[in-house]
ChimeraX commands (.cxc) that place a marker at each C-alpha (Angstrom):
marker #1 position 41.36,-36.40,16.50 radius 0.5
marker #1 position 37.82,-37.76,16.59 radius 0.5
marker #1 position 37.01,-35.42,19.48 radius 0.5
marker #1 position 38.34,-32.44,17.52 radius 0.5
marker #1 position 36.29,-33.42,14.47 radius 0.5
marker #1 position 33.14,-33.72,16.54 radius 0.5
marker #1 position 33.86,-30.37,18.17 radius 0.5
marker #1 position 34.26,-28.71,14.79 radius 0.5
marker #1 position 30.98,-30.20,13.61 radius 0.5
marker #1 position 29.25,-29.07,16.80 radius 0.5
marker #1 position 30.70,-25.58,16.45 radius 0.5
marker #1 position 29.55,-25.33,12.84 radius 0.5
marker #1 position 26.07,-26.43,13.85 radius 0.5
marker #1 position 26.01,-23.81,16.60 radius 0.5
marker #1 position 27.07,-21.06,14.18 radius 0.5
marker #1 position 24.39,-22.14,11.69 radius 0.5
marker #1 position 21.75,-22.19,14.41 radius 0.5
marker #1 position 22.70,-18.72,15.60 radius 0.5
marker #1 position 22.66,-17.37,12.05 radius 0.5
marker #1 position 19.25,-18.89,11.48 radius 0.5
marker #1 position 17.98,-17.43,14.73 radius 0.5
marker #1 position 19.30,-13.96,13.83 radius 0.5
marker #1 position 17.67,-14.10,10.41 radius 0.5
marker #1 position 14.38,-15.11,11.97 radius 0.5
marker #1 position 14.56,-12.15,14.35 radius 0.5
marker #1 position 15.01,-9.62,11.54 radius 0.5
marker #1 position 11.57,-8.14,10.76 radius 0.5
marker #1 position 10.42,-8.69,7.21 radius 0.5
marker #1 position 10.69,-5.53,5.11 radius 0.5
marker #1 position 7.33,-3.93,4.33 radius 0.5
marker #1 position 6.27,-1.67,1.48 radius 0.5
marker #1 position 3.58,0.70,2.79 radius 0.5
marker #1 position 1.15,1.15,-0.10 radius 0.5
marker #1 position -1.34,3.37,1.73 radius 0.5
marker #1 position 0.49,6.25,3.39 radius 0.5
marker #1 position -0.88,9.77,3.84 radius 0.5
marker #1 position 1.53,12.57,4.73 radius 0.5
marker #1 position -1.21,15.17,5.10 radius 0.5
marker #1 position -0.36,18.88,5.36 radius 0.5
marker #1 position -3.93,19.94,6.07 radius 0.5
marker #1 position -4.38,21.16,8.69 radius 0.5
marker #1 position -0.62,20.67,9.34 radius 0.5
marker #1 position 1.96,17.86,9.15 radius 0.5
marker #1 position 2.10,15.62,12.19 radius 0.5
marker #1 position 5.82,14.98,11.69 radius 0.5
marker #1 position 8.59,16.80,9.86 radius 0.5
marker #1 position 9.95,15.16,6.73 radius 0.5
marker #1 position 13.00,13.91,8.66 radius 0.5
marker #1 position 10.78,12.47,11.39 radius 0.5
marker #1 position 8.57,10.67,8.86 radius 0.5
marker #1 position 11.62,9.11,7.22 radius 0.5
marker #1 position 12.78,8.08,10.70 radius 0.5
marker #1 position 9.46,6.29,11.34 radius 0.5
marker #1 position 9.88,4.25,8.17 radius 0.5
marker #1 position 13.48,3.37,8.95 radius 0.5
marker #1 position 12.66,2.35,12.52 radius 0.5
marker #1 position 9.95,-0.01,11.30 radius 0.5
marker #1 position 11.92,-1.48,8.36 radius 0.5
marker #1 position 9.53,0.03,5.84 radius 0.5
marker #1 position 11.57,0.17,2.65 radius 0.5
marker #1 position 9.00,1.67,0.30 radius 0.5
marker #1 position 5.92,3.90,0.45 radius 0.5
marker #1 position 3.03,4.83,-1.80 radius 0.5
marker #1 position 2.86,8.50,-0.86 radius 0.5
marker #1 position -0.29,10.62,-0.95 radius 0.5
marker #1 position -1.22,13.77,0.91 radius 0.5
marker #1 position -3.94,16.37,1.35 radius 0.5
marker #1 position -3.11,18.67,-0.35 radius 0.5
marker #1 position -0.32,17.23,-2.49 radius 0.5
marker #1 position 2.19,19.46,-0.68 radius 0.5
marker #1 position 3.23,16.62,1.64 radius 0.5
marker #1 position 4.08,14.27,-1.20 radius 0.5
marker #1 position 5.94,17.05,-3.01 radius 0.5
marker #1 position 7.98,17.66,0.17 radius 0.5
marker #1 position 8.97,13.98,0.29 radius 0.5
marker #1 position 9.90,14.00,-3.38 radius 0.5
marker #1 position 11.99,17.14,-2.84 radius 0.5
marker #1 position 13.75,15.38,0.04 radius 0.5
marker #1 position 14.40,12.42,-2.23 radius 0.5
marker #1 position 15.85,14.70,-4.93 radius 0.5
marker #1 position 18.16,16.20,-2.29 radius 0.5
marker #1 position 19.38,12.79,-1.15 radius 0.5
marker #1 position 17.67,12.92,2.26 radius 0.5
marker #1 position 15.54,9.77,2.02 radius 0.5
marker #1 position 18.29,7.17,1.66 radius 0.5
marker #1 position 17.16,3.95,-0.03 radius 0.5
marker #1 position 13.47,4.57,0.68 radius 0.5
marker #1 position 11.44,3.75,-2.46 radius 0.5
marker #1 position 8.88,6.56,-2.81 radius 0.5
marker #1 position 5.94,6.12,-5.20 radius 0.5
marker #1 position 4.00,9.42,-5.46 radius 0.5
marker #1 position 0.27,9.50,-6.24 radius 0.5
marker #1 position -1.85,12.57,-7.02 radius 0.5
marker #1 position -4.55,13.02,-4.39 radius 0.5
marker #1 position -7.67,14.76,-5.79 radius 0.5
marker #1 position -8.20,16.71,-2.56 radius 0.5
marker #1 position -7.17,20.16,-1.40 radius 0.5
marker #1 position -9.08,20.07,1.90 radius 0.5
marker #1 position -10.98,17.33,3.69 radius 0.5
marker #1 position -14.36,18.54,2.36 radius 0.5
marker #1 position -13.23,17.57,-1.16 radius 0.5
marker #1 position -13.76,13.93,-0.18 radius 0.5
marker #1 position -17.50,14.46,-0.58 radius 0.5
marker #1 position -17.45,16.51,-3.79 radius 0.5
marker #1 position -14.34,15.75,-5.88 radius 0.5
marker #1 position -16.23,13.50,-8.28 radius 0.5
marker #1 position -18.60,16.31,-9.37 radius 0.5
marker #1 position -16.06,19.15,-9.30 radius 0.5
marker #1 position -14.37,20.01,-12.61 radius 0.5
marker #1 position -11.67,22.02,-10.81 radius 0.5
marker #1 position -10.43,18.76,-9.27 radius 0.5
marker #1 position -9.79,17.35,-12.72 radius 0.5
marker #1 position -7.83,20.54,-13.44 radius 0.5
marker #1 position -5.83,19.88,-10.27 radius 0.5
marker #1 position -5.02,16.33,-11.42 radius 0.5
marker #1 position -3.82,17.52,-14.81 radius 0.5
marker #1 position -1.72,20.30,-13.29 radius 0.5
marker #1 position -0.07,18.06,-10.68 radius 0.5
marker #1 position 0.72,15.47,-13.32 radius 0.5
marker #1 position 3.00,18.00,-15.01 radius 0.5
marker #1 position 5.51,17.50,-12.18 radius 0.5
marker #1 position 6.55,14.42,-14.12 radius 0.5
marker #1 position 6.94,11.86,-11.36 radius 0.5
marker #1 position 3.47,10.69,-10.36 radius 0.5
marker #1 position 2.59,7.01,-10.72 radius 0.5
marker #1 position -1.10,7.08,-9.82 radius 0.5
marker #1 position -4.21,8.96,-8.68 radius 0.5
marker #1 position -5.72,8.53,-5.23 radius 0.5
marker #1 position -6.51,7.55,-2.66 radius 0.5
marker #1 position -9.98,8.82,-3.56 radius 0.5
marker #1 position -13.35,7.98,-2.02 radius 0.5
marker #1 position -16.23,6.89,-4.23 radius 0.5
marker #1 position -19.19,4.60,-3.54 radius 0.5
marker #1 position -21.88,2.89,-5.54 radius 0.5
marker #1 position -23.39,4.61,-8.53 radius 0.5
marker #1 position -21.59,7.87,-7.78 radius 0.5
marker #1 position -18.66,6.25,-9.60 radius 0.5
marker #1 position -20.65,6.54,-12.83 radius 0.5
marker #1 position -20.24,10.30,-13.12 radius 0.5
marker #1 position -18.62,12.06,-16.04 radius 0.5
marker #1 position -15.69,13.50,-14.04 radius 0.5
marker #1 position -14.90,10.09,-12.59 radius 0.5
marker #1 position -14.78,8.64,-16.10 radius 0.5
marker #1 position -12.49,11.47,-17.19 radius 0.5
marker #1 position -10.21,10.62,-14.28 radius 0.5
marker #1 position -10.16,6.91,-15.14 radius 0.5
marker #1 position -9.45,7.64,-18.80 radius 0.5
marker #1 position -6.70,10.10,-17.86 radius 0.5
marker #1 position -5.09,7.41,-15.68 radius 0.5
marker #1 position -5.20,4.84,-18.48 radius 0.5
marker #1 position -3.85,7.32,-21.02 radius 0.5
marker #1 position -0.86,8.10,-18.81 radius 0.5
marker #1 position -0.31,4.58,-17.43 radius 0.5
marker #1 position -1.28,5.57,-13.88 radius 0.5
marker #1 position -2.75,3.41,-11.14 radius 0.5
marker #1 position -5.99,4.33,-9.40 radius 0.5
marker #1 position -6.17,4.01,-5.60 radius 0.5
marker #1 position -9.86,3.61,-4.83 radius 0.5
marker #1 position -11.54,3.67,-1.42 radius 0.5
marker #1 position -14.69,2.06,-2.79 radius 0.5
marker #1 position -17.31,-0.60,-2.38 radius 0.5
marker #1 position -17.38,-3.42,-4.88 radius 0.5
marker #1 position -20.11,-1.77,-6.96 radius 0.5
marker #1 position -17.98,1.34,-7.48 radius 0.5
marker #1 position -14.92,-0.75,-8.38 radius 0.5
marker #1 position -16.95,-2.52,-11.05 radius 0.5
marker #1 position -18.14,0.82,-12.43 radius 0.5
marker #1 position -14.56,2.15,-12.54 radius 0.5
marker #1 position -13.54,-0.82,-14.68 radius 0.5
marker #1 position -16.61,-0.32,-16.88 radius 0.5
marker #1 position -15.38,3.20,-17.68 radius 0.5
marker #1 position -12.18,1.74,-19.07 radius 0.5
marker #1 position -11.30,-1.98,-18.87 radius 0.5
marker #1 position -7.60,-1.08,-19.12 radius 0.5
marker #1 position -7.69,0.61,-15.71 radius 0.5
marker #1 position -5.28,-0.55,-12.99 radius 0.5
marker #1 position -6.86,-0.31,-9.55 radius 0.5
marker #1 position -5.49,-0.66,-6.04 radius 0.5
marker #1 position -8.50,-1.38,-3.87 radius 0.5
marker #1 position -8.00,0.44,-0.58 radius 0.5
marker #1 position -9.02,-1.77,2.37 radius 0.5
marker #1 position -10.07,-4.59,0.01 radius 0.5
marker #1 position -13.73,-3.93,0.66 radius 0.5
marker #1 position -13.40,-3.54,4.45 radius 0.5
marker #1 position -15.72,-6.32,5.72 radius 0.5
marker #1 position -16.77,-7.71,2.34 radius 0.5
marker #1 position -16.92,-11.52,2.32 radius 0.5
marker #1 position -13.80,-13.36,1.27 radius 0.5
marker #1 position -15.88,-15.10,-1.41 radius 0.5
marker #1 position -16.74,-11.75,-2.99 radius 0.5
marker #1 position -13.12,-10.61,-2.78 radius 0.5
marker #1 position -12.06,-13.78,-4.59 radius 0.5
marker #1 position -14.74,-13.18,-7.21 radius 0.5
marker #1 position -13.52,-9.63,-7.82 radius 0.5
marker #1 position -9.86,-10.65,-8.09 radius 0.5
marker #1 position -10.77,-13.41,-10.52 radius 0.5
marker #1 position -12.91,-11.13,-12.66 radius 0.5
marker #1 position -10.44,-8.23,-12.76 radius 0.5
marker #1 position -6.79,-9.22,-13.31 radius 0.5
marker #1 position -5.70,-5.58,-12.88 radius 0.5
marker #1 position -7.14,-5.27,-9.37 radius 0.5
marker #1 position -4.97,-5.44,-6.26 radius 0.5
marker #1 position -6.25,-5.53,-2.68 radius 0.5
marker #1 position -4.62,-3.25,-0.08 radius 0.5
marker #1 position -5.18,-4.55,3.46 radius 0.5
marker #1 position -5.37,-1.59,5.87 radius 0.5
marker #1 position -8.47,-1.66,8.11 radius 0.5
marker #1 position -9.49,-4.96,6.49 radius 0.5
marker #1 position -11.50,-7.01,9.01 radius 0.5
marker #1 position -11.88,-10.77,9.31 radius 0.5
marker #1 position -8.30,-11.73,8.38 radius 0.5
marker #1 position -7.42,-13.15,11.77 radius 0.5
marker #1 position -9.21,-14.65,14.74 radius 0.5
marker #1 position -7.40,-14.71,18.07 radius 0.5
marker #1 position -4.22,-13.64,16.31 radius 0.5
marker #1 position -4.36,-16.55,13.85 radius 0.5
marker #1 position -5.06,-16.28,10.14 radius 0.5
marker #1 position -8.48,-17.64,9.34 radius 0.5
marker #1 position -8.45,-20.66,6.99 radius 0.5
marker #1 position -10.42,-18.65,4.44 radius 0.5
marker #1 position -7.92,-15.80,4.26 radius 0.5
marker #1 position -4.93,-18.11,4.31 radius 0.5
marker #1 position -6.46,-19.86,1.30 radius 0.5
marker #1 position -7.13,-16.52,-0.39 radius 0.5
marker #1 position -3.57,-15.28,0.11 radius 0.5
marker #1 position -2.09,-18.52,-1.21 radius 0.5
marker #1 position -4.46,-18.57,-4.20 radius 0.5
marker #1 position -3.72,-14.92,-5.13 radius 0.5
marker #1 position -0.20,-14.33,-3.78 radius 0.5
marker #1 position 0.54,-11.63,-6.36 radius 0.5
marker #1 position -2.57,-9.56,-5.70 radius 0.5
marker #1 position -2.30,-8.22,-2.15 radius 0.5
marker #1 position -0.52,-5.18,-0.68 radius 0.5
marker #1 position -0.08,-3.71,2.81 radius 0.5
marker #1 position -0.69,-0.17,4.05 radius 0.5
marker #1 position -0.75,1.96,7.18 radius 0.5
marker #1 position -3.43,4.52,6.20 radius 0.5
marker #1 position -1.95,7.33,8.30 radius 0.5
marker #1 position -4.93,9.58,7.76 radius 0.5
marker #1 position -4.94,10.94,11.34 radius 0.5
marker #1 position -2.20,11.47,13.97 radius 0.5
marker #1 position -3.30,8.37,15.92 radius 0.5
marker #1 position -2.30,6.19,12.99 radius 0.5
marker #1 position 1.20,7.70,13.01 radius 0.5
marker #1 position 1.42,7.19,16.77 radius 0.5
marker #1 position 0.54,3.50,16.37 radius 0.5
marker #1 position 2.59,2.93,13.22 radius 0.5
marker #1 position 4.82,0.33,14.85 radius 0.5
marker #1 position 1.82,-1.62,16.12 radius 0.5
marker #1 position 0.24,-1.63,12.66 radius 0.5
marker #1 position 3.39,-3.05,11.10 radius 0.5
marker #1 position 3.78,-5.57,13.93 radius 0.5
marker #1 position 0.25,-6.84,13.37 radius 0.5
marker #1 position 0.98,-7.36,9.69 radius 0.5
marker #1 position 4.15,-9.24,10.50 radius 0.5
marker #1 position 2.22,-11.41,12.93 radius 0.5
marker #1 position -0.01,-12.91,10.26 radius 0.5
marker #1 position 2.58,-12.77,7.49 radius 0.5
marker #1 position 4.66,-15.17,9.59 radius 0.5
marker #1 position 1.82,-17.70,9.34 radius 0.5
marker #1 position 2.03,-17.83,5.55 radius 0.5
marker #1 position 4.53,-19.71,3.37 radius 0.5
marker #1 position 7.66,-17.50,3.25 radius 0.5
marker #1 position 7.44,-16.92,-0.49 radius 0.5
marker #1 position 3.81,-15.76,-0.19 radius 0.5
marker #1 position 4.61,-13.54,2.80 radius 0.5
marker #1 position 7.49,-11.89,0.94 radius 0.5
marker #1 position 5.28,-11.02,-2.02 radius 0.5
marker #1 position 2.55,-9.49,0.11 radius 0.5
marker #1 position 4.98,-7.65,2.40 radius 0.5
marker #1 position 6.94,-5.92,-0.35 radius 0.5
marker #1 position 7.48,-7.98,-3.48 radius 0.5
marker #1 position 4.18,-7.19,-5.17 radius 0.5
marker #1 position 4.56,-3.45,-4.66 radius 0.5
marker #1 position 8.15,-3.45,-5.91 radius 0.5
marker #1 position 7.03,-5.34,-9.01 radius 0.5
marker #1 position 4.11,-2.99,-9.70 radius 0.5
marker #1 position 6.13,0.17,-9.22 radius 0.5
marker #1 position 9.46,-0.88,-10.71 radius 0.5
marker #1 position 11.22,2.11,-12.18 radius 0.5
marker #1 position 10.15,2.76,-15.76 radius 0.5
marker link #1:1,2 radius 0.2
marker link #1:2,3 radius 0.2
marker link #1:3,4 radius 0.2
marker link #1:4,5 radius 0.2
marker link #1:5,6 radius 0.2
marker link #1:6,7 radius 0.2
marker link #1:7,8 radius 0.2
marker link #1:8,9 radius 0.2
marker link #1:9,10 radius 0.2
marker link #1:10,11 radius 0.2
marker link #1:11,12 radius 0.2
marker link #1:12,13 radius 0.2
marker link #1:13,14 radius 0.2
marker link #1:14,15 radius 0.2
marker link #1:15,16 radius 0.2
marker link #1:16,17 radius 0.2
marker link #1:17,18 radius 0.2
marker link #1:18,19 radius 0.2
marker link #1:19,20 radius 0.2
marker link #1:20,21 radius 0.2
marker link #1:21,22 radius 0.2
marker link #1:22,23 radius 0.2
marker link #1:23,24 radius 0.2
marker link #1:24,25 radius 0.2
marker link #1:25,26 radius 0.2
marker link #1:26,27 radius 0.2
marker link #1:27,28 radius 0.2
marker link #1:28,29 radius 0.2
marker link #1:29,30 radius 0.2
marker link #1:30,31 radius 0.2
marker link #1:31,32 radius 0.2
marker link #1:32,33 radius 0.2
marker link #1:33,34 radius 0.2
marker link #1:34,35 radius 0.2
marker link #1:35,36 radius 0.2
marker link #1:36,37 radius 0.2
marker link #1:37,38 radius 0.2
marker link #1:38,39 radius 0.2
marker link #1:39,40 radius 0.2
marker link #1:40,41 radius 0.2
marker link #1:41,42 radius 0.2
marker link #1:42,43 radius 0.2
marker link #1:43,44 radius 0.2
marker link #1:44,45 radius 0.2
marker link #1:45,46 radius 0.2
marker link #1:46,47 radius 0.2
marker link #1:47,48 radius 0.2
marker link #1:48,49 radius 0.2
marker link #1:49,50 radius 0.2
marker link #1:50,51 radius 0.2
marker link #1:51,52 radius 0.2
marker link #1:52,53 radius 0.2
marker link #1:53,54 radius 0.2
marker link #1:54,55 radius 0.2
marker link #1:55,56 radius 0.2
marker link #1:56,57 radius 0.2
marker link #1:57,58 radius 0.2
marker link #1:58,59 radius 0.2
marker link #1:59,60 radius 0.2
marker link #1:60,61 radius 0.2
marker link #1:61,62 radius 0.2
marker link #1:62,63 radius 0.2
marker link #1:63,64 radius 0.2
marker link #1:64,65 radius 0.2
marker link #1:65,66 radius 0.2
marker link #1:66,67 radius 0.2
marker link #1:67,68 radius 0.2
marker link #1:68,69 radius 0.2
marker link #1:69,70 radius 0.2
marker link #1:70,71 radius 0.2
marker link #1:71,72 radius 0.2
marker link #1:72,73 radius 0.2
marker link #1:73,74 radius 0.2
marker link #1:74,75 radius 0.2
marker link #1:75,76 radius 0.2
marker link #1:76,77 radius 0.2
marker link #1:77,78 radius 0.2
marker link #1:78,79 radius 0.2
marker link #1:79,80 radius 0.2
marker link #1:80,81 radius 0.2
marker link #1:81,82 radius 0.2
marker link #1:82,83 radius 0.2
marker link #1:83,84 radius 0.2
marker link #1:84,85 radius 0.2
marker link #1:85,86 radius 0.2
marker link #1:86,87 radius 0.2
marker link #1:87,88 radius 0.2
marker link #1:88,89 radius 0.2
marker link #1:89,90 radius 0.2
marker link #1:90,91 radius 0.2
marker link #1:91,92 radius 0.2
marker link #1:92,93 radius 0.2
marker link #1:93,94 radius 0.2
marker link #1:94,95 radius 0.2
marker link #1:95,96 radius 0.2
marker link #1:96,97 radius 0.2
marker link #1:97,98 radius 0.2
marker link #1:98,99 radius 0.2
marker link #1:99,100 radius 0.2
marker link #1:100,101 radius 0.2
marker link #1:101,102 radius 0.2
marker link #1:102,103 radius 0.2
marker link #1:103,104 radius 0.2
marker link #1:104,105 radius 0.2
marker link #1:105,106 radius 0.2
marker link #1:106,107 radius 0.2
marker link #1:107,108 radius 0.2
marker link #1:108,109 radius 0.2
marker link #1:109,110 radius 0.2
marker link #1:110,111 radius 0.2
marker link #1:111,112 radius 0.2
marker link #1:112,113 radius 0.2
marker link #1:113,114 radius 0.2
marker link #1:114,115 radius 0.2
marker link #1:115,116 radius 0.2
marker link #1:116,117 radius 0.2
marker link #1:117,118 radius 0.2
marker link #1:118,119 radius 0.2
marker link #1:119,120 radius 0.2
marker link #1:120,121 radius 0.2
marker link #1:121,122 radius 0.2
marker link #1:122,123 radius 0.2
marker link #1:123,124 radius 0.2
marker link #1:124,125 radius 0.2
marker link #1:125,126 radius 0.2
marker link #1:126,127 radius 0.2
marker link #1:127,128 radius 0.2
marker link #1:128,129 radius 0.2
marker link #1:129,130 radius 0.2
marker link #1:130,131 radius 0.2
marker link #1:131,132 radius 0.2
marker link #1:132,133 radius 0.2
marker link #1:133,134 radius 0.2
marker link #1:134,135 radius 0.2
marker link #1:135,136 radius 0.2
marker link #1:136,137 radius 0.2
marker link #1:137,138 radius 0.2
marker link #1:138,139 radius 0.2
marker link #1:139,140 radius 0.2
marker link #1:140,141 radius 0.2
marker link #1:141,142 radius 0.2
marker link #1:142,143 radius 0.2
marker link #1:143,144 radius 0.2
marker link #1:144,145 radius 0.2
marker link #1:145,146 radius 0.2
marker link #1:146,147 radius 0.2
marker link #1:147,148 radius 0.2
marker link #1:148,149 radius 0.2
marker link #1:149,150 radius 0.2
marker link #1:150,151 radius 0.2
marker link #1:151,152 radius 0.2
marker link #1:152,153 radius 0.2
marker link #1:153,154 radius 0.2
marker link #1:154,155 radius 0.2
marker link #1:155,156 radius 0.2
marker link #1:156,157 radius 0.2
marker link #1:157,158 radius 0.2
marker link #1:158,159 radius 0.2
marker link #1:159,160 radius 0.2
marker link #1:160,161 radius 0.2
marker link #1:161,162 radius 0.2
marker link #1:162,163 radius 0.2
marker link #1:163,164 radius 0.2
marker link #1:164,165 radius 0.2
marker link #1:165,166 radius 0.2
marker link #1:166,167 radius 0.2
marker link #1:167,168 radius 0.2
marker link #1:168,169 radius 0.2
marker link #1:169,170 radius 0.2
marker link #1:170,171 radius 0.2
marker link #1:171,172 radius 0.2
marker link #1:172,173 radius 0.2
marker link #1:173,174 radius 0.2
marker link #1:174,175 radius 0.2
marker link #1:175,176 radius 0.2
marker link #1:176,177 radius 0.2
marker link #1:177,178 radius 0.2
marker link #1:178,179 radius 0.2
marker link #1:179,180 radius 0.2
marker link #1:180,181 radius 0.2
marker link #1:181,182 radius 0.2
marker link #1:182,183 radius 0.2
marker link #1:183,184 radius 0.2
marker link #1:184,185 radius 0.2
marker link #1:185,186 radius 0.2
marker link #1:186,187 radius 0.2
marker link #1:187,188 radius 0.2
marker link #1:188,189 radius 0.2
marker link #1:189,190 radius 0.2
marker link #1:190,191 radius 0.2
marker link #1:191,192 radius 0.2
marker link #1:192,193 radius 0.2
marker link #1:193,194 radius 0.2
marker link #1:194,195 radius 0.2
marker link #1:195,196 radius 0.2
marker link #1:196,197 radius 0.2
marker link #1:197,198 radius 0.2
marker link #1:198,199 radius 0.2
marker link #1:199,200 radius 0.2
marker link #1:200,201 radius 0.2
marker link #1:201,202 radius 0.2
marker link #1:202,203 radius 0.2
marker link #1:203,204 radius 0.2
marker link #1:204,205 radius 0.2
marker link #1:205,206 radius 0.2
marker link #1:206,207 radius 0.2
marker link #1:207,208 radius 0.2
marker link #1:208,209 radius 0.2
marker link #1:209,210 radius 0.2
marker link #1:210,211 radius 0.2
marker link #1:211,212 radius 0.2
marker link #1:212,213 radius 0.2
marker link #1:213,214 radius 0.2
marker link #1:214,215 radius 0.2
marker link #1:215,216 radius 0.2
marker link #1:216,217 radius 0.2
marker link #1:217,218 radius 0.2
marker link #1:218,219 radius 0.2
marker link #1:219,220 radius 0.2
marker link #1:220,221 radius 0.2
marker link #1:221,222 radius 0.2
marker link #1:222,223 radius 0.2
marker link #1:223,224 radius 0.2
marker link #1:224,225 radius 0.2
marker link #1:225,226 radius 0.2
marker link #1:226,227 radius 0.2
marker link #1:227,228 radius 0.2
marker link #1:228,229 radius 0.2
marker link #1:229,230 radius 0.2
marker link #1:230,231 radius 0.2
marker link #1:231,232 radius 0.2
marker link #1:232,233 radius 0.2
marker link #1:233,234 radius 0.2
marker link #1:234,235 radius 0.2
marker link #1:235,236 radius 0.2
marker link #1:236,237 radius 0.2
marker link #1:237,238 radius 0.2
marker link #1:238,239 radius 0.2
marker link #1:239,240 radius 0.2
marker link #1:240,241 radius 0.2
marker link #1:241,242 radius 0.2
marker link #1:242,243 radius 0.2
marker link #1:243,244 radius 0.2
marker link #1:244,245 radius 0.2
marker link #1:245,246 radius 0.2
marker link #1:246,247 radius 0.2
marker link #1:247,248 radius 0.2
marker link #1:248,249 radius 0.2
marker link #1:249,250 radius 0.2
marker link #1:250,251 radius 0.2
marker link #1:251,252 radius 0.2
marker link #1:252,253 radius 0.2
marker link #1:253,254 radius 0.2
marker link #1:254,255 radius 0.2
marker link #1:255,256 radius 0.2
marker link #1:256,257 radius 0.2
marker link #1:257,258 radius 0.2
marker link #1:258,259 radius 0.2
marker link #1:259,260 radius 0.2
marker link #1:260,261 radius 0.2
marker link #1:261,262 radius 0.2
marker link #1:262,263 radius 0.2
marker link #1:263,264 radius 0.2
marker link #1:264,265 radius 0.2
marker link #1:265,266 radius 0.2
marker link #1:266,267 radius 0.2
marker link #1:267,268 radius 0.2
marker link #1:268,269 radius 0.2
marker link #1:269,270 radius 0.2
marker link #1:270,271 radius 0.2
marker link #1:271,272 radius 0.2
marker link #1:272,273 radius 0.2
marker link #1:273,274 radius 0.2
marker link #1:274,275 radius 0.2
marker link #1:275,276 radius 0.2
marker link #1:276,277 radius 0.2
marker link #1:277,278 radius 0.2
marker link #1:278,279 radius 0.2
marker link #1:279,280 radius 0.2
marker link #1:280,281 radius 0.2
view
């Protein structure tokens, strides 16, 4: 009888260990908050293929932008037709028609017309990603864009240096800004300063340098993530075909350093923060 009892205990322990092992092998779900499905010059994948990429990589949500906005509209049409499954799609208006608009959108009144016209579709949650640096952010059409976003409770997705981010907030302190690339190589001290100063600023981590060294999280960034666990997001930045081709590697790299964080912090950065920000109205 004692032998049977011990065997049952051993069996239960084995089952628990296997279950734990299986759970550990499941990749953490990621919400991609910097995804471009560009249709200029042409889409790299079909809509079905794009959805397949997300499913393969356990990406359960996307912040969708495109140049022009045709790509995002195509994804939203697929969603309306039940073709995207459980994928959480958050559409943003991109203020670009062609790549050259990157350099001129902030002085072009027709771009503001584009933003207002696209907004009429009724499903957009933000504006961007847009590029703006330094004092160029102080222009009148940029302020109109910021004020429009605040008026309609939209997020701004800004590819900007810290000076431009500060100017965007000066236009309207009620702005909500997702900071693409979190300043690229800006010091972690300055990032912390910006997050402290602006409670409605979130850092998106694509192309962000200095996070790891030799595959390990640096002590500085580990401290930053644990101090501001609700303020960071992940993204692929599929702005060129090469980024689509390496999509799995990008997600794998994220999962590599997420695994070095406390599980509750990792879960927030991987998907929890984005789901909270973009919860259905």
